[in-house]
C-alpha angles and dihedrals in degrees: 000000000000112000134177113303134194113211128166119203110204122211111193126204138150111292098359142068109207123186139185107205124203101219096186139347137189133177095176097247104164104116092268097313129110108284121246115272091024131097139184132220136179113234098176133358125347131356102248101156115120140151116244140172098219137024136246124192088043101030129201104045125120131190119291092220125027127335103304141056138177116267123196108191099218089145089071103038135039123210100017123140119193127178126211111191145167120258092188117049139194137242121255096184108135096006132104139187091040106195130189105214119188142153116250127190110224117194139175128210094089121047094202110130098240104168151164125233121204116220138176136202134191093199105033092242109066114056123202122203117241111166141348126219126194123221097210118089131146088221101073121210149071112313130193112237135188132192116187114213117230125253088264090072093057126095091023122141090216132018128177128201126207136185116215111201118205121196121211095170097263130114121325121273125234130190132178147161103034112195120176114199142180141174127243095182139039115295123188120212131173127208129232097035092210138006130214111186093189119207114355123181110246110261094017131098123253126230105290118249123206115226116197126194119199140183101221092176133064130272125033126311121203118213106199102173143010115193147159117238136168141063098319103023089137089062094066132065133207114206135182094018116168117245112279129269103037134164130230120202122203113311091356119139138198123197134197139167131257126195137177116226107175123199089175131058131235129035116349130189141176141148130248104214124197116195121203138163097253140072110000090338101246141074114196123202115190115226128198141173140158118232112219137181127232111229117217119234125246118239125202122187120214125189118248140173130257093053091293140113131212117229114204121187141168108246112219124190113296096038102197124233119194143145099204128087093229096257121114110220097168144000117236114209136168103238097196110020111190126203091331097292099132124098140166123202140190116197125209137184112213108244091211142001103287145130119268104224106172146348134211139202126202103220146145141199121224094188103054125273109350134170133226109236087226143338115210133199106197144175117234117272089222092256101082092270137099117271096228092175093061100038121170087220140355119204111196130202094004108187126229117188105161118100092194101043138282140187112253105203119195122193111214110243087228123012113251116230108225127193124223106284094007113157122230137164140218109209129186115203121201123216120209096284127090128223105074118110139170127230114245136186124205099236112126107248105185097243099315092131132047143161135222136192094186098071089265096315090121132008132207118207118241120218094215135051128266110219094244116136135188128208128213130201103223134165115262112260143102122298128164142227124198121210114192121219091249087060088209097131143008125224120205 
């Protein structure tokens, strides 16, 4: 019979002793009977909890640890709620980040939301909800699950854990291998655990990704270095990193931004390495991107009547939309941004039904590398202004390094399907710092660009054009553009 165990896993390093403690474990090995120090109760409906060696509905699955697992017969009964709970608890004094780990069998066939809810109690009578896990998944199999108990469960002489099973008349539910852990020393984690920037135009910045480093243990963790290593380390950039070294107390985090800026084409890879004074001393996050080249379009002029010409071209992927003539006559800057209230926009109407794949802004920074607070891509709010609250995409902390001007190209996380004539906006949003500016030409645009100092509450039209471009994915083929002899307007 497997009973509760207390196991301490020590991780040695210079200056610190960090330990992950297994506070309690159970794999339900009691010959098919309820294990010692556990009990069952019926909250609603029938008693349908048992301990089995093989599964039915779905069939063919066996325990992940030992010979028995928990079965909740939700295939047979609808509306039942059964509780499986500890009768002998564990101490959390001196332990943080208390996590209930277990194996949970997910299955398809029936979409009913059979589930299990993890709860905890400090008195064995009042049970507090922590997390819910659904049985249904089209990817069938055992899955490792984790529910982190709240701070209120820490520093308690006794804590109990329970699993409440809910039947919605789908497949049966199965659970096994419960391991409850905590940390009694500093433990450094990084999120996300890997980053793929996808396709990034050569010479341009990728969508920024926020990396967060956290001490999920107790005590103080020292971060001595953060660096890029690997084959293509020079194709990635770290921005906004705190001064090294720095300390993280329990549950404290520090965040910074990571970009890809490829100068080479093809698949690129590197590692972001965080060095600390605990465990094995390093946390490694794989980085990847693919450098791509934008191909120019080919134009062919054909004579026409009425003092005009037709321009036919083959539209390749990333068909470009713009108002400007490509020449920067001036730089527009917010001289005294206040509380992030200042914004610029460029408005477009899609010339055809197509997918919006990316946008770009020609910008510079006069005070060294700086970041936009946000760049939005938005639909219209119906009142000739961008709908910031329902943006198609929001790019945060977009870095600008050039002091003379550069195109910042941002790939949409998901291409946006636009109807013919559909309105959308590109919006730059300042933070509190100065130095960022947007390139502008002097051509009259008929109200396509505007600025706001009220976080988009009101907008004032600009007579010129911000150099903000949009790119559509369109099928190859011939389209046309007509320029009148007066050259006063351009129809697309």
